N, C-alpha and C positions, 0 to 999 in steps of 0.2 A: 458650256455657256459663258457669257461674257460677263464682266463686272463693270457697272456704269458708276463713274463718279461725277455728280452734277455740282460744280461750283456755283455758288449763288450769292449775290449781294443781298443785303437787306432789303425786303419789300419788292424783290425782283421777279418774284413768281416761282422760284426754284423749288420751293417745297411742293408747291401744288403739282408741279410738273413731275417731280420724283414719285409722288405718290400715285399719279396717273400712270407713268411709266411702269412701276412695280405692279400695279394692277392689271395693266395690260399684258404684261409678259409672264405674270405669275412669279415674280422676284420678291424677296424680301425687301423691306425699305427701311433703311438705317440713317436717321438724321445724326449731325455732328454732335447735337445735345444727347442724344441717346447713347451715343458712343463714349461720350465724356463720363457719362454716369456709370456705364459698364466698367469703364477704366478706373473711375474712383472706388467702386466696390472691390473690384478684383485687386487693387494695390493699396487698399485701405487708406485712401486720401479723401479728406472732406471734398465733396463735389463742388462746393462754392469756392474752395482753394484752387482746384484743378481748373475750373472754368475761368477763374480770374486770370490764372497763369497762361492761359491759351488765349486771352483776349487783350490784355494789358500790356502796355509797354514795359520791358523788363528793367528793373533797377540795375545800378552798378553792381550791387551785391549779388544779384542774380546772375548777372553776365560773368562775374567773377568766379562764382561757384558752380556755374552751369546747371542751376537748379531748373531753369526754364527748359534745357535739352533732356533733363531726367523726365519732366512732365510729358515731353513730346514722345519719349520713348514708351511711356505708358499708354498714351493715345494709340500710337502706332500698333503696338502690340495687341490692343484690343481689337483695333479695325482688322489686322491681319486674321485673327481668329474667325472674324465673321466672313471674311473675304474666301478663305479656303473653300467655303461650301459653293463658290460661284452664285449665281443667280441673286446677286446683291445690287442694289441701287443705293449708293450713298450720296447724301447731299449736304454739303457743308461749304467748306472752301479749300480748294487746292487739295482735294481728296488724292489726285494723281501724284502728289509730291509725298504722301504719306505711303503710297504703294509704288514705288519707283521700279521700272524695269520689268513691268508685267504687260506682256503685250496683248493680252485679251482684256485689257481694261480700255474702256472708252471713256475720254475724258470730254465733259460738256461744260461749256461756260454759258450761263444764263445772265443775260443783261436785260435792261429796260430803260426808257427814258425817264429823267428825273420826274417829270410831270406824272408818269404812271406810278412810280414809286411813292410819291408825295400823297397821291390818291389812296393807295393802299395803306400806307402808314396811318393816314388820317382817320380812315375807316375801321381799321383794326385796332388801333390804340386810343382812338378818341383825342387826337392830338390837334392843335392848331396848326396851320401851315407852317408857320415861322418855327414851332417846336419840332415838327417832323422833320423839316429841312435840317435843323441843328443835330437831331438825332442821327439821321442818315449820314451825315457829314462826319459826325464824331465815331460812329461805328466803322465807315469805310477808311476813315484814317488809321484807326487801331488795327485793322487788318491789314492795312499796307505795311505799318511797323511791325507787325507780328510776321508777316511773311518774308520780309526783309531781312529781320533778325535771325530767323530760323533757317530760312532757305536761300537767303541771297537773291531773291528773285523780286519781280516787279508783279505785284498782286494783278494790276491791270494789263499785263502782256497777253495779248491774244495768242501768241505763238505757244503758249503752254498746253493749249487744249487742241483736240481734234476738230471740234466744231464749237461756234459761238451762235447762240440764238438769241433773238431779240423779242421777248414776249410783248413789247408794246407795238410791235409791228407784225406779229403773226399769232394765230389763235393757239390756245392751249392743245387743242386736238391735232393741230399740224405739226407743233412742236414734238408731242408724243410719238407720232407716227415717224417723224424723222429719226429720233432716237430708237425706235424700235427697229426700223430698217438697218440701222449700222449694225445691230446684234446678229443680223442675219449673213453679213460679209464675212468671207472667208479669213480676211486680215484679223478679224477680232475674235476669231475661234480659239479656245485653249488649245495649245499643242504640248508636246513633252517638254520642249524648252521653257515655256511660259509658266507651265504648272510647277517645274523645278524651281524656276525663279521665285514663284510665290512660297514655295514651301522653304526655300532657303532664306528668303526675308522673314518668314514667320519665325524661324529658328533664332534667326539673328536678333529678331525683336524680342523675344522670349528671353534669351541670353543678356541683351542689353537691360532689360527691365529688371531681371533678377540681380544683376550687379547693381543697379541704381536702387534697388530695394534694401540691400544688406548693408548694414552700418559700417562692415569691414571694407567694402568695395565700392560704396557709393560715390566716392571722389576719385577712384582710380582712373588713371589717364591711360586707357588702353586702346588698342585698335582690334577690331573684331571681323573675321571673315568666316563665311560658312559655304561649305560646299558638300552637299548630300550628307549632311549631319556630322561632318567633320568640321569642328570649331577650332580655328587659329587664334591666338591672341597674343599681341605683343604690345610691349610699353615698357615703361620706366617708372620706379617708385623709389621713396626714400625709406620705406617701411617693410620690413621682412614679412609682417604679417599679411600684408597684400598679396605678396608672392604665393603665399600658401593659400590664401582664402579665395583668390580669384578661380583657379581650377576646381576647388572644392565647392563652390557656388554653381558654376557651370555645369558640373557632371550631374547635378540634381535636375537640370532643365530637360522638360519633355522633348524629344527630338534628337537630342544630342548624343551622338554615338561615339565620337572619339573627341578628345580634348589635347589639342596641342598648345602648351602655354610657353612663351618666352618673355618674361618680364624680368627685367634686370633692374638692379639696384643702382640708382644715381649716386655719385659721390657727392655727400653733403658739403656745402660751402665751408670754407676755412673760417674760423671763428675771428670776429673783428678784435683787434687790440686798441685799446683806448690809452692815450697818454696825457 
């Protein structure tokens, strides 16, 4: 079965479509908000803190310490666990970038004219037209900055998706049938290669999350690759504790069969001499 990732702008109708598609196909439906809550519980982070990290423009300190990337790791790890069962409709934004390299994932972008979005916002939130417009523009701006920082892509780029549907120009029923039809096509069926890619990504995300959760390794600058449970880690550090802690943490991760770790100690800078 395929995995469906529906990228939705605020008040564009993506949530309604996701729920309808999930019901039509008998898939589980997972929202971005539900996944954030699951990640917060799993990695013991306040939900508000994780949500804010995924929505607000990062501060200089977050960029310097890589804190935002750590939060993304937790969100991806949580989503991978749900995606492994297939039959998943995920709706949020840029789900295909959280699950890269999975050929049986169908990426759908939902858009709508501003007038459509304003009417939905006013009806649901009881906002004035001016307040609804300000809210939509603020959220859209935040998402553009978020995706630019984390993925270095343009959130509005239609080439990121397999199909773009405009719910202000077509009915919800027509959009649902369009997405459902895509799941019947051979090119979106899971094959051994795509299932392996998903399993490798899942183990990779578990390893990354485990390292980001441990106080000894959370700031370790390492590169991770996974191939059928064989985890290879390279990097440099000034701290001998990191060299021993990284493989110890990784060995405890579910799905890891072999750990190949090559972390070298960087030569510390020479002390400064003041005259």
